[in-house]
Structures are given as C-alpha cells and as structure tokens.
C-alpha positions as CSV (number, residue, x, y, z in Angstrom):
1,M,-22.3,21.3,11.1
2,R,-20.0,22.5,13.9
3,E,-16.3,22.8,13.2
4,V,-13.7,23.4,16.0
5,N,-10.2,24.4,14.9
6,R,-8.1,22.6,17.5
7,F,-4.8,24.2,16.6
8,S,-3.8,27.8,16.0
9,P,-1.5,28.4,13.0
10,D,1.6,28.0,15.2
11,G,0.6,24.6,16.3
12,E,-0.7,25.3,19.8
13,E,-3.8,23.3,20.7
14,S,-7.0,25.2,21.7
15,H,-9.2,24.4,24.7
16,S,-11.4,21.3,24.7
17,P,-14.9,21.1,26.1
18,V,-14.9,20.2,29.8
19,R,-16.9,17.1,30.8
20,D,-18.8,16.8,34.0
21,A,-17.0,15.0,36.8
22,R,-17.8,11.3,36.9
23,P,-17.6,8.8,39.8
24,S,-14.4,6.9,40.1
25,G,-15.8,3.4,40.4
26,E,-15.5,1.0,37.4
27,D,-14.2,3.8,35.2
28,R,-11.0,2.2,33.9
29,L,-9.9,2.5,30.3
30,D,-7.5,-0.3,29.2
31,S,-5.8,0.9,26.0
32,W,-4.6,3.9,24.1
33,K,-7.5,3.4,21.7
34,E,-10.1,3.5,24.6
35,I,-8.4,6.6,26.1
36,A,-8.4,8.3,22.7
37,E,-12.1,7.5,22.1
38,Y,-13.1,8.8,25.5
39,L,-11.2,12.0,24.9
40,K,-12.5,12.2,21.3
41,R,-9.0,12.7,20.0
42,S,-6.5,10.6,17.9
43,V,-4.2,8.1,19.6
44,R,-1.3,10.3,18.5
45,T,-2.7,13.4,20.3
46,V,-3.4,11.5,23.5
47,R,0.1,10.0,23.6
48,R,1.6,13.5,23.1
49,W,-0.6,14.9,25.9
50,E,0.8,12.2,28.2
51,A,4.4,13.0,27.2
52,E,4.2,16.8,27.2
53,E,1.2,17.8,29.4
54,R,1.2,15.0,32.0
55,L,-2.1,13.4,31.0
56,P,-2.7,10.8,33.8
57,V,-2.0,7.6,32.1
58,H,-0.8,4.6,34.1
59,R,1.3,1.6,33.2
60,H,1.3,-1.9,34.4
61,V,4.7,-3.4,33.6
62,H,5.0,-7.1,32.7
63,Q,8.1,-9.2,32.4
64,N,8.9,-8.2,28.8
65,A,6.3,-5.5,28.0
66,G,3.7,-3.2,29.5
67,T,0.1,-2.1,29.2
68,V,-1.4,1.3,29.7
69,Y,-4.6,2.2,31.5
70,A,-6.4,5.4,32.7
71,F,-9.4,6.3,34.9
72,R,-12.2,8.5,33.6
73,H,-12.4,10.6,36.7
74,E,-8.7,11.4,36.5
75,L,-9.0,12.3,32.8
76,D,-12.0,14.6,33.6
77,A,-10.0,16.3,36.4
78,W,-7.0,16.8,34.1
79,L,-9.3,18.3,31.4
80,T,-10.9,20.6,34.0
81,S,-7.5,21.8,35.3
82,R,-6.2,22.2,31.7
83,T,-9.0,24.4,30.5
84,S,-9.4,26.5,33.7
85,Q,-5.9,27.0,35.2
86,P,-2.8,28.9,34.2
87,A,0.4,27.0,33.5
88,P,2.7,26.5,36.5
89,S,5.8,28.7,37.0
90,A,9.2,27.2,37.3
91,Q,9.3,27.6,41.1
92,E,6.0,25.9,41.8
93,E,5.9,22.8,43.9
94,P,3.1,20.4,44.4
95,A,1.1,20.8,47.7
96,V,1.8,18.1,50.3
97,G,-0.7,15.3,49.8
98,A,-2.1,16.8,46.7
99,P,-4.4,14.2,45.1
100,D,-4.2,15.4,41.5
101,V,-0.7,14.7,40.3
102,A,-1.7,15.8,36.8
103,A,-2.1,19.4,37.9
104,P,0.1,20.0,41.0
105,W,0.0,23.8,40.7
106,R,-3.7,24.1,41.5
107,K,-3.0,24.2,45.3
108,S,0.6,25.1,45.3
109,R,2.2,26.9,48.3
110,F,3.3,29.6,45.8
111,A,-0.3,30.3,44.8
112,V,-1.5,30.5,48.5
113,K,1.3,32.6,49.9
114,R,1.9,35.0,47.0
115,P,-1.6,36.0,45.8
116,A,-0.4,39.3,44.4
117,V,2.2,37.5,42.2
118,F,-0.5,35.0,41.1
119,V,-2.7,37.9,40.0
120,A,0.2,39.4,38.1
121,V,0.9,36.1,36.4
122,V,-2.8,35.9,35.4
123,A,-2.7,39.5,34.1
124,V,0.4,38.8,32.0
125,A,-1.2,35.7,30.6
126,A,-4.3,37.6,29.7
127,L,-2.2,40.2,28.0
128,L,-0.3,37.6,26.0
129,C,-3.6,36.0,25.0
130,A,-4.9,39.3,23.8
131,M,-1.8,39.9,21.8
132,I,-2.0,36.4,20.2
133,W,-5.7,37.1,19.4
134,Q,-4.8,40.5,17.9
135,F,-2.2,39.0,15.6
136,R,-3.9,35.7,14.8
137,S,-4.6,36.8,11.2
138,V,-0.9,37.5,10.6
139,L,-0.1,34.0,11.8
140,R,-2.7,32.4,9.5
141,V,-1.3,33.9,6.4
142,T,2.1,32.2,6.8
143,P,1.4,28.7,5.6
144,V,4.1,25.9,5.9
145,A,5.9,25.0,2.7
146,I,4.9,21.4,2.0
147,G,5.4,19.8,-1.4
148,S,4.2,16.2,-0.8
149,L,2.0,14.4,1.6
150,A,0.3,11.1,2.4
151,V,-3.2,10.7,3.8
152,L,-3.1,7.8,6.3
153,P,-6.2,5.7,6.7
154,L,-8.7,7.3,9.1
155,T,-9.2,5.2,12.2
156,N,-12.6,3.9,13.1
157,L,-13.1,4.7,16.8
158,T,-16.9,4.4,16.7
159,G,-16.7,1.0,18.4
160,D,-18.8,-0.4,15.6
161,P,-16.8,-2.4,13.0
162,S,-19.7,-2.1,10.5
163,Q,-18.8,1.6,10.3
164,A,-15.4,0.9,8.8
165,Y,-16.6,1.7,5.4
166,L,-17.0,5.3,6.4
167,A,-13.4,5.6,7.4
168,A,-12.3,3.9,4.2
169,G,-14.6,6.0,2.0
170,L,-13.6,9.3,3.6
171,T,-9.9,8.5,3.3
172,D,-10.3,7.6,-0.4
173,E,-12.3,10.7,-1.1
174,L,-9.8,13.0,0.7
175,I,-6.9,11.5,-1.2
176,T,-8.8,12.1,-4.5
177,E,-9.6,15.7,-3.5
178,L,-6.0,16.5,-2.5
179,A,-4.5,14.7,-5.5
180,Q,-6.2,17.0,-7.9
181,N,-3.9,19.8,-6.7
182,S,-1.1,19.9,-9.2
183,T,1.4,21.6,-6.8
184,L,1.3,18.8,-4.3
185,R,2.5,15.2,-4.8
186,V,-0.1,13.0,-3.1
187,I,0.5,9.3,-2.4
188,S,-2.0,6.9,-3.9
189,R,-4.4,4.9,-1.6
190,T,-2.9,1.5,-2.4
191,S,0.4,2.5,-0.8
192,I,-1.1,4.0,2.4
193,I,-3.7,1.3,3.1
194,Q,-1.3,-0.8,5.1
195,Y,-0.8,2.0,7.6
196,K,-3.8,1.4,9.8
197,E,-3.7,2.5,13.4
198,V,0.1,3.1,13.3
199,P,1.8,4.2,16.6
200,P,2.7,7.9,16.6
201,N,6.4,7.4,16.8
202,R,6.3,5.7,13.4
203,L,5.1,8.8,11.5
204,P,8.6,10.0,10.6
205,E,9.6,6.5,9.5
206,I,6.4,6.3,7.3
207,A,7.1,9.7,5.8
208,R,10.6,8.4,4.8
209,E,9.2,5.2,3.3
210,L,6.7,7.2,1.2
211,N,9.2,10.1,0.6
212,V,6.8,12.8,1.7
213,D,7.1,16.0,3.7
214,A,3.9,15.6,5.7
215,V,1.1,13.2,6.7
216,V,-2.6,13.6,7.3
217,E,-4.1,11.4,10.0
218,G,-7.4,11.3,11.8
219,S,-10.2,9.4,13.3
220,I,-14.0,9.0,13.4
221,V,-15.7,8.8,16.8
222,R,-19.2,8.9,18.0
223,S,-20.5,12.3,19.2
224,G,-24.0,12.0,20.6
225,T,-26.2,10.8,17.7
226,G,-23.7,12.0,15.2
227,L,-20.1,11.5,14.2
228,R,-17.0,13.5,15.0
229,I,-14.2,13.5,12.4
230,N,-10.8,14.6,13.7
231,A,-8.1,15.4,11.2
232,Q,-4.6,16.8,11.5
233,L,-1.7,17.6,9.3
234,I,1.8,16.8,10.7
235,D,5.1,18.0,9.2
236,A,7.1,14.8,9.3
237,R,10.4,16.7,8.9
238,S,10.0,18.4,12.3
239,D,7.1,16.3,13.8
240,N,5.2,19.6,14.3
241,H,1.4,19.8,14.0
242,V,0.6,22.2,11.2
243,W,-3.2,22.1,11.3
244,A,-6.0,20.3,13.0
245,Q,-9.7,20.5,12.9
246,T,-12.8,18.7,14.2
247,Y,-15.9,18.3,12.2
248,D,-19.2,17.3,13.8
249,R,-21.6,15.7,11.3
250,E,-24.7,13.5,11.3
251,P,-24.1,10.2,9.5
252,N,-26.3,11.3,6.6
253,D,-24.5,14.6,6.2
254,L,-21.1,13.5,4.9
255,V,-21.4,14.8,1.4
256,G,-18.8,17.3,0.7
257,L,-16.8,16.7,3.9
258,P,-13.6,15.5,2.1
259,H,-13.8,18.7,-0.1
260,D,-14.0,20.8,3.1
261,V,-11.0,19.0,4.7
262,A,-8.9,19.2,1.5
263,R,-9.5,22.9,1.1
264,A,-8.6,23.6,4.8
265,I,-5.3,21.6,4.3
266,E,-4.5,23.5,1.2
267,K,-4.9,26.8,3.1
268,A,-2.5,25.5,5.8
269,V,0.3,24.7,3.4
270,D,2.0,26.8,0.7
271,T,-0.1,25.7,-2.2
272,T,-3.1,26.6,-4.4
273,P,-6.5,24.9,-4.5
274,A,-7.0,22.0,-6.8
275,V,-7.9,23.3,-10.3
276,G,-10.3,20.5,-11.1
277,S,-11.8,20.2,-7.7
278,R,-15.6,20.5,-7.4
279,D,-17.7,20.6,-4.3
280,P,-20.2,17.8,-4.6
281,R,-22.8,19.9,-2.9
282,A,-22.6,22.5,-5.7
283,A,-24.1,20.0,-8.2
284,A,-27.3,20.9,-9.9
285,Q,-29.0,17.9,-8.3
286,P,-27.9,17.2,-4.7
287,I,-26.5,13.8,-3.9
288,D,-28.7,11.5,-1.8
289,P,-26.8,10.7,1.5
290,D,-27.9,7.1,1.1
291,A,-26.3,7.0,-2.3
292,Y,-23.1,8.4,-0.8
293,T,-23.1,5.6,1.7
294,L,-23.5,3.0,-1.1
295,F,-20.6,4.6,-2.9
296,F,-18.4,4.3,0.2
297,K,-19.4,0.6,0.5
298,S,-18.3,0.0,-3.1
299,L,-14.8,1.1,-2.2
300,V,-14.6,-1.5,0.5
301,S,-15.9,-4.3,-1.7
302,A,-13.5,-3.4,-4.5
303,S,-10.5,-3.4,-2.1
304,A,-10.7,-7.2,-1.9
305,G,-9.3,-7.3,-5.5
306,T,-11.4,-10.3,-6.4
307,Q,-13.9,-10.9,-9.2
308,E,-16.7,-11.2,-6.7
309,G,-15.6,-8.1,-4.9
310,F,-15.7,-6.0,-8.1
311,Q,-19.1,-7.4,-8.9
312,D,-20.4,-6.4,-5.5
313,A,-18.8,-2.9,-5.9
314,I,-20.6,-2.5,-9.3
315,T,-23.9,-3.4,-7.6
316,Y,-23.3,-0.8,-4.9
317,C,-22.6,1.9,-7.5
318,R,-25.6,0.9,-9.6
319,H,-27.9,1.3,-6.6
320,A,-26.1,4.6,-5.8
321,T,-26.9,6.0,-9.3
322,E,-30.5,4.8,-9.0
323,K,-30.9,6.9,-5.9
324,A,-28.9,9.8,-7.3
325,P,-29.0,9.8,-11.1
326,A,-26.5,12.8,-11.3
327,F,-23.9,11.1,-9.1
328,A,-21.0,11.4,-11.6
329,A,-18.3,9.9,-9.2
330,A,-20.3,6.7,-8.8
331,Y,-20.6,6.3,-12.6
332,A,-16.8,6.9,-12.9
333,R,-15.9,4.4,-10.2
334,M,-18.4,1.9,-11.7
335,S,-16.5,2.1,-15.0
336,L,-13.2,1.4,-13.3
337,Y,-14.7,-1.7,-11.6
338,Y,-15.9,-3.0,-14.9
339,L,-12.5,-2.6,-16.4
340,Q,-11.0,-4.9,-13.7
341,F,-12.7,-7.9,-15.3
342,S,-10.1,-7.9,-18.1
343,F,-7.5,-9.3,-15.6
344,F,-9.4,-12.5,-14.8
345,G,-9.6,-13.9,-18.3
346,N,-12.9,-15.8,-18.0
347,I,-15.3,-13.1,-19.0
348,A,-15.8,-12.1,-22.7
349,P,-14.8,-8.4,-23.4
350,K,-18.2,-7.7,-24.9
351,Q,-19.7,-8.4,-21.4
352,F,-17.8,-5.7,-19.5
353,M,-16.2,-3.3,-22.0
354,P,-19.4,-1.7,-23.3
355,P,-20.8,-1.2,-19.8
356,A,-17.5,0.3,-18.8
357,E,-17.6,2.7,-21.7
358,F,-21.2,3.6,-21.0
359,A,-20.5,4.4,-17.3
360,A,-17.4,6.4,-18.2
361,R,-19.2,8.5,-20.8
362,R,-22.2,9.0,-18.5
363,A,-19.8,10.3,-15.8
364,I,-18.1,12.7,-18.2
365,E,-21.5,13.9,-19.4
366,L,-22.4,14.8,-15.8
367,D,-18.9,16.1,-14.8
368,D,-16.1,16.5,-17.3
369,S,-13.6,17.0,-14.5
370,L,-13.4,13.4,-13.3
371,P,-10.0,11.9,-14.3
372,E,-11.0,8.4,-13.6
373,A,-13.8,8.5,-16.2
374,H,-11.4,9.8,-18.9
375,A,-8.8,7.2,-18.1
376,V,-11.2,4.3,-18.3
377,L,-12.6,5.7,-21.5
378,G,-9.1,5.9,-22.9
379,A,-8.5,2.2,-22.0
380,V,-11.7,1.1,-23.6
381,L,-11.0,3.1,-26.8
382,Y,-7.7,1.4,-27.6
383,R,-8.2,-2.0,-26.0
384,Y,-11.7,-2.7,-27.3
385,R,-12.6,-0.1,-29.9
386,W,-9.0,0.2,-31.4
387,E,-9.3,3.9,-31.7
388,W,-5.8,4.9,-30.7
389,S,-5.7,8.7,-31.2
390,E,-9.0,9.3,-29.4
391,S,-7.7,7.0,-26.6
392,E,-4.5,9.0,-26.1
393,E,-6.5,12.2,-25.9
394,E,-8.6,10.8,-23.1
395,F,-5.5,9.7,-21.2
396,R,-3.9,13.1,-21.5
397,R,-7.1,14.8,-20.4
398,A,-7.2,12.6,-17.3
399,L,-3.6,13.4,-16.3
400,T,-4.2,17.1,-17.0
401,L,-7.0,17.0,-14.5
402,N,-5.0,15.1,-12.0
403,S,-1.3,14.8,-12.4
404,N,-1.2,12.7,-9.2
405,Y,-3.5,10.0,-10.6
406,A,-1.2,7.0,-10.3
407,E,-3.7,4.6,-11.9
408,G,-4.0,7.0,-14.8
409,H,-0.2,7.0,-15.3
410,R,-0.2,3.2,-15.1
411,M,-2.9,2.8,-17.7
412,F,-1.3,5.3,-20.0
413,S,2.0,3.4,-19.7
414,A,0.2,0.2,-20.8
415,F,-1.2,2.1,-23.8
416,L,2.3,3.4,-24.8
417,S,3.8,0.0,-24.5
418,T,1.1,-1.5,-26.7
419,A,1.6,1.4,-29.2
420,G,5.3,0.6,-29.5
421,R,6.6,3.6,-27.6
422,P,8.7,2.0,-24.9
423,A,10.7,5.0,-23.6
424,E,7.5,6.9,-23.0
425,A,5.9,3.9,-21.4
426,I,8.8,3.5,-18.9
427,A,8.6,7.2,-18.0
428,E,4.8,7.0,-17.3
429,A,5.2,3.7,-15.3
430,Q,8.0,5.3,-13.2
431,R,5.7,8.3,-12.5
432,A,3.0,5.9,-11.4
433,R,5.4,4.2,-9.0
434,D,6.6,7.5,-7.6
435,L,3.0,8.2,-6.6
436,D,2.3,4.7,-5.4
437,P,5.7,3.6,-4.1
438,L,4.6,0.6,-2.0
439,S,2.1,-0.8,-4.6
440,V,3.0,-4.2,-6.1
441,Q,0.8,-3.4,-9.1
442,A,2.7,-0.2,-9.8
443,A,6.1,-2.1,-9.6
444,L,4.7,-4.8,-11.9
445,N,3.6,-2.3,-14.5
446,L,7.1,-0.7,-14.5
447,G,8.6,-4.2,-14.9
448,Q,6.2,-5.0,-17.7
449,A,7.3,-1.7,-19.5
450,Y,10.9,-2.8,-19.1
451,R,10.1,-6.3,-20.4
452,V,8.3,-5.0,-23.5
453,A,11.2,-2.7,-24.1
454,G,13.6,-5.7,-24.1
455,Q,15.2,-4.6,-20.8
456,Y,14.9,-8.0,-19.3
457,D,17.4,-7.7,-16.4
458,Q,15.6,-4.6,-15.0
459,A,12.3,-6.4,-15.4
460,I,13.4,-9.5,-13.7
461,E,14.9,-7.6,-10.8
462,L,11.6,-5.7,-10.3
463,F,9.5,-8.9,-10.6
464,R,11.7,-10.7,-8.1
465,S,11.3,-7.9,-5.5
466,C,7.5,-8.0,-6.1
467,R,7.6,-11.8,-5.5
468,Q,9.4,-11.3,-2.2
469,K,6.9,-8.7,-1.1
470,D,3.8,-10.6,-2.2
471,P,4.5,-14.3,-3.1
472,R,0.8,-15.1,-3.2
473,L,0.0,-12.8,-6.1
474,A,-0.4,-14.9,-9.2
475,R,0.3,-12.0,-11.6
476,V,3.8,-11.5,-10.1
477,H,4.8,-15.1,-11.1
478,Y,3.2,-14.8,-14.5
479,Q,5.2,-11.7,-15.4
480,L,8.4,-13.1,-14.0
481,G,7.8,-16.3,-16.0
482,H,7.4,-14.2,-19.2
483,A,10.6,-12.3,-18.5
484,Y,12.6,-15.5,-18.0
485,M,11.2,-17.0,-21.2
486,E,12.0,-14.0,-23.3
487,K,15.5,-13.9,-21.9
488,G,15.9,-17.5,-22.9
489,M,15.7,-19.0,-19.4
490,P,12.8,-21.6,-19.7
491,R,14.0,-23.6,-16.7
492,D,13.4,-20.6,-14.5
493,G,10.3,-19.5,-16.4
494,I,8.3,-22.7,-16.3
495,P,8.2,-23.0,-12.4
496,E,6.9,-19.4,-12.3
497,F,4.1,-20.1,-14.8
498,E,3.2,-23.2,-12.8
499,T,2.9,-21.2,-9.6
500,A,0.9,-18.5,-11.3
501,V,-1.6,-21.2,-12.5
502,E,-1.8,-22.6,-8.9
503,L,-2.5,-19.3,-7.3
504,S,-4.9,-18.0,-10.0
505,H,-8.6,-17.6,-9.9
506,H,-10.2,-20.8,-11.4
507,R,-7.0,-21.7,-13.3
508,N,-6.7,-18.6,-15.3
509,A,-6.9,-19.5,-19.0
510,I,-4.2,-16.9,-20.0
511,F,-1.8,-18.3,-17.4
512,L,-2.5,-21.8,-18.5
513,S,-1.8,-20.9,-22.1
514,S,1.6,-19.4,-21.3
515,L,2.5,-22.5,-19.2
516,G,1.5,-24.8,-22.1
517,Y,3.5,-22.7,-24.5
518,A,6.6,-22.9,-22.2
519,Y,6.1,-26.7,-21.9
520,A,6.0,-27.0,-25.7
521,R,9.1,-24.9,-26.3
522,A,10.9,-27.0,-23.7
523,G,10.0,-30.2,-25.5
524,R,7.4,-31.3,-23.0
525,T,4.8,-31.7,-25.7
526,G,2.7,-34.2,-23.8
527,E,2.1,-31.7,-21.0
528,A,1.4,-29.0,-23.5
529,Q,-1.2,-31.1,-25.2
530,T,-2.8,-31.8,-21.9
531,I,-3.2,-28.1,-21.2
532,L,-4.6,-27.5,-24.7
533,D,-7.2,-30.2,-24.1
534,E,-8.0,-28.5,-20.7
535,L,-8.5,-25.1,-22.3
536,Q,-10.7,-26.4,-25.0
537,A,-12.9,-28.2,-22.5
538,L,-12.9,-25.1,-20.3
539,G,-14.2,-23.1,-23.3
540,D,-17.4,-25.2,-23.3
541,R,-18.2,-23.9,-19.8
542,E,-16.9,-20.3,-19.8
543,Y,-15.1,-17.7,-21.9
544,V,-11.6,-18.6,-23.0
545,P,-9.7,-16.0,-25.0
546,P,-9.1,-17.3,-28.5
547,T,-5.5,-16.0,-28.4
548,A,-4.9,-18.5,-25.5
549,I,-5.6,-21.4,-27.8
550,A,-3.7,-19.9,-30.7
551,R,-0.6,-19.4,-28.4
552,L,-0.5,-23.1,-27.6
553,Y,-0.8,-24.1,-31.2
554,V,2.2,-21.9,-32.0
555,G,4.2,-23.5,-29.2
556,L,3.3,-26.9,-30.6
557,G,4.5,-25.8,-34.1
558,D,1.1,-25.9,-35.7
559,K,0.5,-22.3,-37.0
560,R,-2.1,-23.5,-39.5
561,A,-4.3,-24.6,-36.5
562,A,-3.8,-21.3,-34.9
563,H,-5.3,-19.3,-37.8
564,P,-9.0,-19.8,-37.1
565,W,-8.4,-18.9,-33.5
566,I,-6.7,-15.6,-34.4
567,E,-9.6,-14.9,-36.8
568,K,-12.0,-15.5,-33.9
569,A,-10.0,-13.3,-31.7
570,F,-10.4,-10.5,-34.2
571,L,-14.2,-10.9,-34.3
572,E,-14.5,-11.1,-30.5
573,R,-12.2,-8.2,-29.8
574,D,-9.9,-10.4,-27.8
575,L,-7.9,-8.0,-25.6
576,D,-4.6,-9.7,-26.2
577,L,-4.8,-9.3,-30.0
578,I,-3.6,-5.7,-29.9
579,S,-0.4,-6.7,-28.0
580,T,0.8,-9.7,-30.1
581,H,4.1,-7.9,-30.9
582,A,5.0,-8.1,-27.2
583,D,3.9,-11.7,-26.8
584,I,6.6,-14.3,-27.0
585,G,4.3,-16.8,-28.7
586,L,1.9,-14.7,-30.8
587,A,4.7,-12.4,-32.1
588,Q,5.8,-15.2,-34.4
589,L,2.5,-14.9,-36.3
590,R,2.9,-11.2,-37.3
591,S,5.7,-12.1,-39.8
592,D,3.9,-15.1,-41.2
593,P,2.3,-14.4,-44.7
594,D,-0.7,-16.5,-43.7
595,F,-1.6,-14.0,-41.0
596,H,-0.8,-10.8,-42.9
597,D,-4.4,-10.1,-43.8
598,I,-5.5,-10.2,-40.2
599,F,-2.7,-8.0,-38.7
600,A,-3.0,-5.5,-41.6
601,R,-6.6,-4.7,-40.6
602,P,-7.5,-1.2,-39.3
603,G,-7.1,-0.7,-35.6
604,L,-4.3,-3.2,-34.9
605,V,-0.7,-2.1,-34.3
606,H,1.3,-2.7,-37.4
C-alpha cells in the first residue's frame, strides 16, 4: 500500500505527481467528473483549484446555463508549472503572447530582467520550506476541535458502475468505525445516503441540515491495475480542509482500509480512538478478500429495503462466511437482515428468528465488540424468546460499545415501549433521530413511541411530516392510521389504512387486519367481513399472523371467535402478541376474563 498525505496539518496541499505531456488533439474532458477523474482528485478539490489556483477550466455558456470543459494537455502543463515553479510575486505580469495562461509567471519580464531578485525569492522560499519542515511535528499535534461529523457517500469515479458496491461498502464501514468513538457524534448511513455527488458549495448547507461540525468526503478512482481512494475531512464551519489522504490499494486488498482512514481522522481532530474498534487484519484468521467483496455486495442488496433484497443480502453474507468462517461482521450483518423479515408479515417467526439468533450469537462468539450482534440478540430475546431482562442487557451492551448506533437506540426504544416504559422509550427514540435526522424510519419510531405513550398529537404531527417526505412508504400511512383511530378519528384513519394496504408488499396481512378492524368499528361490517375472508384464504397460501385474525374478530364484536387465534398466536410466538396492550383492537382482550389464562403466562407483559 502507498499512502500520500495530500494536506499538511494547516490545510496546505502537497505536490501531486507530474504526468508526462500529452498531445493536444482529441483530449477534451467534458464535465467536472471527467476532470476530477483525470486528475485523480475529488470534484470539490478540482473546483477549488479552478477558483483559487487558476486550473485551466473553460466554460461554454448557453442561454440559461453553462457547461465546463478542459483539455488534458493544458491540465498537464498546469500540473507541471504547479509542482516545479515558485508562486508569482505581486508585481509579476504575464509575458506578451504567453501561451500558458494558467502559469503566467513562468516567462514573466520580472523573472528575465531581475535574475538576482528571482534567486533571492527562491532562497527565501527554500528557507520557509525548511522552517515548515522543521516545525511540522508541532503543527501535527494541534488537532482541530470537532464534536460531530457526517461521512458523505464516496463517489465511484472508476468509470465502471459495477464497482459501485465498493464505494457503498467502504462508506458504510467507515461510518461504523468512526461511530464507535464515543466522543464524536457520527450521523447514520440512512441520513447521508441521499448526498451522492453533491456540489462542493452545498457542503456548509449539508452540515447545517445534519447539524454537524465537519464532513468527510472522498472518491474511488482507478490507478493502474489498482484503486486509489481519496478522502478528506472538511470543517464545515469554516470550509477549511482539516485533513486529506490518498490510499493506493489493489481491489483484493481493501480489508482494514476503513479502520486506517478512521484512525487517521481521529488523529486529525480533538478526540480519542474508538474504544471498541478492532482492526479486521488483527483477527486470528485473516479475512478472505473475496469474502469482504461479498460482504460489501450484501450492503447494496439490503439498501433496496425489500424482502427480496434482504434475502439476497443474506445469501451474500452466507457465502462470505463460507469463505471466511471467522468473519464476525458478516454474521452480525446477516442477523440484522434476518430480523427485517418481521416487518413484512408473511413469514412465520420460527423461520427467521432462530437463524437471526444463531448468526448474532456466532458473531458475538467471534467478536464480542460488535454492537449490531448484541442489538439483534436483544430484539430476538424479547420479541421471540420473551426473555426481557436478558434482552435489556444485550441492548445496553450494544449501546455501550457504540453510543452512536442509531439502529440500536431505535430497537431499544421499541423494547421500552413494549415493556411499558414510555418516557424512556421516547428518550431513546429521540436519540436515534438525533443520530439519523433525515431518516423516515427514525421519525416513525419516535412517533410510535409518542403514540404508545398516548401523546397522539405529537405522533400525528410526526407521521404527517413523514408522509410528506415519503408518501409511497406504506408503514407511514399505517402508523398515521393507528394514531387517528386511537385519538377517535376513524374518518381520517380509514383512508390511511387503505393507502397502506395499497402500497404494501403483497397486501400486508397486518395492514389488512387493521383496515378491517377500522371498517368494523365504523359500522362497515360487510367490508370488514370481506377482509376477514381474504385473510383466511391468504392463510392457506402463506403465513398470516394469528393476531391479525383475532383483531378482526374483536372489531366485529366476536371475542369468543378470537380466543383460538390468540391461543395459536401464543404457540407460534406471534410477534404482535407481546404488544397487545398498545394495540387498539387486541388491548380489549387483556381485561377479558376469558383471556386471563393466556396473558398471565410467563414472558408476556402483564
């Protein structure tokens, strides 16, 4: 590996390698992206060079806009002048007819007529360089005070769209590495994923949107047969470059790179290294580079947020662990993917909860410092095993390892709501949202915590804002429908449930059940009965949660018919059985003497 530190601690950029001169014919580059890729720098750096150091970039102005272009031979000439010539003095003037406007001082009249002064300038410059070199160690021990940052998605400048998984995977891993530092607040991936290839002038605005002091940005470009990863840390408050570094790696040598970048950033800011961080290369059994590639590909598949995407992600992780049996992070991520099936409603818990538990426990066995694995195990223990105290221990362990783990705070909030501890649930949900400010899921979770706590106005306000941000997300309408119903507003709740069903995956059985219950409570019993028939027919083809059927019978006023379905829910470990106290339909059964024997059983919240 070759690393080039492109900025000294005070933010000045070091010299770049000089390319050989190229012929000027057919050498035009037609966008900022092409210029940046040619210079092997980020778009932001190239635009700054144009503004501050007269990089030869041309503009063709249209009626209402403009495009940029550059010529390779001019860029090469600029690089040559930049790395071999002193900066111009204030009195220098360009030579008449000088062809290189990017470096007019190279043949200036001042340099020709005053050679003695020129030599003196060079001598002074050499002396200054020597002084800077002598005191470089002093500069490096003065890190910038930064308390929060966001890692923007790395830009794929390889020219090969199939390499996008590398940019996504390295971004995700870098966030994970930095987030384990308890002295930094690091924004979660779901809030930064929308900022792909943002223009440099938007960085201060992005920092304000995310409420952070600094941003990390970078790119991946081809470098011979390998890859060059450029990364830089920018203080958004002053728009100053704090740190930048270039890493040259072969495609099969990316293991540990996010660890290296994270540690370098921590040295550049006023913070201490992550307590739980562990260099993957230090493992007893090295990770197969191919396994690492499969792991990165799982992240891309899971980002689709679909049942098929999570299944593909699990397959990638399984293949990764077959190649590298000690790959703890792959087991941890696999456990999280399995847990996502609980949100689709058409897969029995016994099909995904045990494998999720196995993968989480295997990850912890290999590496006890992985917060994801502890959080997933915590979720399995209370939602499926009904082991509440052990579950809370796992959640607290996860958040001790990584206080920036937004998903961990979100899952712990759901645990606290289900356990009947609403104030703590709201606090955890708010913490998750602080770490993931643009995530609809984080906002939904906070709204759900408000709803379970009986704070319906706050919940409805949040759900409405989520609906405005992402009107195609079925769960938004489902949660808003519940809040309206619980506040006694069925006319508003029913349309939201209808929209949730329309947008859901294969007419989600849980959403259908809630819609049928709302129809029944509104006196539309015929429509409720139609949905009940649909759910029972659906149950012949795929899994339908027993509580979904029971809820409809409660809405239709037939609690006796609901009894066998609640008994079945107990036997099948139906995930909604533990939260019946927060369910507008099923809550009515908890005070019914006929159901006392079921809800008094060990493991259920009393």
